[in-house]
C-alpha positions in Angstrom: 0.0 0.0 0.0 1.5 3.3 -1.1 5.1 2.5 -2.1 4.2 0.3 -5.1 1.5 2.9 -6.1 4.0 5.7 -6.0 6.4 3.7 -8.2 3.8 2.8 -10.8 2.5 6.4 -11.0 6.0 7.6 -11.6 6.2 5.1 -14.5 2.8 6.2 -15.8 3.7 9.9 -15.7 6.2 9.2 -18.6 3.5 7.6 -20.9 1.7 9.4 -23.6 -2.1 9.7 -23.7 -2.2 6.9 -26.2 -2.1 4.6 -23.1 -5.7 5.4 -22.4 -8.1 4.3 -20.9 -6.1 3.1 -17.9 -7.7 0.5 -15.6 -6.2 0.4 -12.1 -6.7 -2.8 -10.1 -6.5 -2.3 -6.3 -6.8 -4.7 -3.4 -10.2 -4.2 -1.8 -8.6 -3.2 1.5 -6.3 -0.6 0.0 -7.6 2.9 0.7 -4.4 4.9 0.4 -3.7 4.0 -3.2 -7.1 5.1 -4.5 -6.5 8.6 -3.2 -3.0 8.7 -4.9 -4.4 7.5 -8.2 -7.2 10.0 -8.2 -4.8 12.9 -7.5 -2.5 11.6 -10.2 -5.3 11.4 -12.7 -6.6 14.8 -11.9 -3.2 16.3 -12.6 -2.9 14.2 -15.8 -6.3 15.5 -17.0 -4.9 19.0 -17.0 -2.4 18.0 -19.7 -4.5 15.3 -21.5 -8.1 16.5 -21.6 -9.4 13.1 -23.1 -7.6 11.1 -20.4 -9.8 8.2 -19.1 -9.3 5.8 -16.2 -11.2 3.4 -14.0 -10.6 1.7 -10.7 -11.4 -1.9 -10.0 -11.0 -3.8 -6.7 -10.2 -7.4 -6.1 -9.8 -9.4 -2.9 -6.2 -9.1 -1.6 -4.3 -12.2 -2.4 -2.0 -12.1 0.6 -2.0 -9.9 3.7 1.2 -8.8 5.3 2.4 -11.6 7.6 -0.3 -14.0 6.4 0.8 -17.7 6.5 2.0 -19.2 3.2 -0.6 -22.0 3.4 -3.6 -19.7 3.9 -2.2 -17.3 1.2 -2.5 -20.1 -1.4 -6.3 -20.2 -0.7 -6.7 -16.4 -0.7 -4.7 -16.1 -3.9 -6.8 -18.7 -5.6 -9.9 -16.8 -4.6 -8.4 -13.6 -5.9 -7.6 -15.3 -9.2 -11.2 -16.5 -9.6 -12.4 -13.0 -8.8 -9.9 -11.6 -11.4 -10.9 -13.8 -14.3 -14.2 -12.1 -15.1 -12.6 -8.7 -14.6 -9.8 -9.4 -16.9 -12.2 -10.9 -19.4 -14.4 -7.8 -19.2 -11.5 -5.3 -19.6 -9.5 -7.4 -22.1 -6.4 -5.3 -21.6 -3.8 -5.0 -24.3 -1.1 -4.3 -21.8 -0.6 -4.9 -18.1 2.0 -2.8 -16.4 2.7 -3.9 -12.8 5.4 -3.5 -10.2 5.1 -6.0 -7.5 2.2 -5.8 -5.1 0.6 -9.2 -4.5 -2.6 -7.9 -6.2 -0.9 -7.9 -9.6 -0.3 -11.7 -9.5 -3.9 -12.8 -9.8 -4.5 -10.2 -12.5 -1.5 -11.3 -14.5 -2.3 -15.0 -14.1 -5.9 -14.3 -15.3 -4.6 -12.5 -18.3 -2.1 -15.2 -19.1 -4.9 -17.8 -18.9 -7.0 -15.8 -21.3 -4.1 -15.8 -23.7 -3.6 -19.6 -23.3 -7.3 -20.0 -24.1 -6.8 -17.7 -27.2 -9.5 -15.3 -25.9 -7.2 -12.3 -25.6 -3.5 -11.9 -25.8 -2.2 -9.4 -23.3 1.4 -8.1 -23.0 2.6 -8.3 -19.4 5.3 -5.9 -18.3 6.6 -6.4 -14.8 8.9 -3.9 -13.2 10.6 -5.1 -10.1 10.5 -2.6 -7.3 13.6 -0.3 -6.9 14.0 -1.7 -3.3 14.7 -5.2 -4.7 18.5 -5.1 -5.1 19.7 -8.7 -4.7 16.6 -10.9 -4.7 13.2 -10.8 -6.4 10.0 -10.2 -4.5 7.5 -13.1 -4.3 5.5 -11.5 -7.1 8.6 -11.2 -9.2 9.5 -14.9 -8.6 6.1 -15.9 -9.9 5.7 -13.4 -12.7 9.3 -13.9 -14.0 8.0 -17.0 -15.9 4.9 -15.5 -17.5 5.7 -11.9 -18.2 6.7 -10.7 -21.7 9.1 -8.1 -20.3 10.6 -8.4 -16.9 12.4 -5.2 -15.9 14.9 -5.0 -13.0 16.5 -1.8 -11.7 19.8 -3.3 -10.4 22.6 -5.0 -12.4 23.0 -7.8 -9.9 19.4 -8.9 -10.6 20.1 -9.0 -14.3 23.0 -11.3 -13.7 20.8 -13.7 -11.6 17.8 -13.6 -13.9 18.9 -13.6 -17.6 15.4 -13.1 -19.0 15.2 -9.8 -17.2 15.9 -6.4 -18.8 18.1 -4.0 -17.0 17.3 -0.4 -17.7 18.9 1.3 -14.7 16.8 3.0 -12.1 13.6 4.0 -13.8 11.5 5.1 -10.8 
């Protein structure tokens, strides 16, 4: 809550208005990120008058300090909740950066691609704070993302599929 949102909004601030509409997916218990997104989008609308966005909420896949065993069940529930949302939105691109909420959405989009319903490009940007090891989300999405971006050279060495662009947030 908050840190990942700040990072993703920094990335989005560099994108043109052709990346519109934007659909944000938040954990249902995340209140702080919604306010940050609304503020960001208000400022963006001053530059891009036709800018469009929406907010969708899904159940949080894993709470902080939640046991690994119970998080499997809550993540499965979140994936089942994400499937109709991903089917409805049919995104061309998913840009995500590490909160657990992105895993069910990406897995849902990946499944729609396997079923040949809708092919979505998945771009995962590992958080700037991950210097030597990947986050749990990164460890999962490394295998299904189309582009896996890291911000530290040591991670590029450990994960050859990754793309090192330097510090981008």
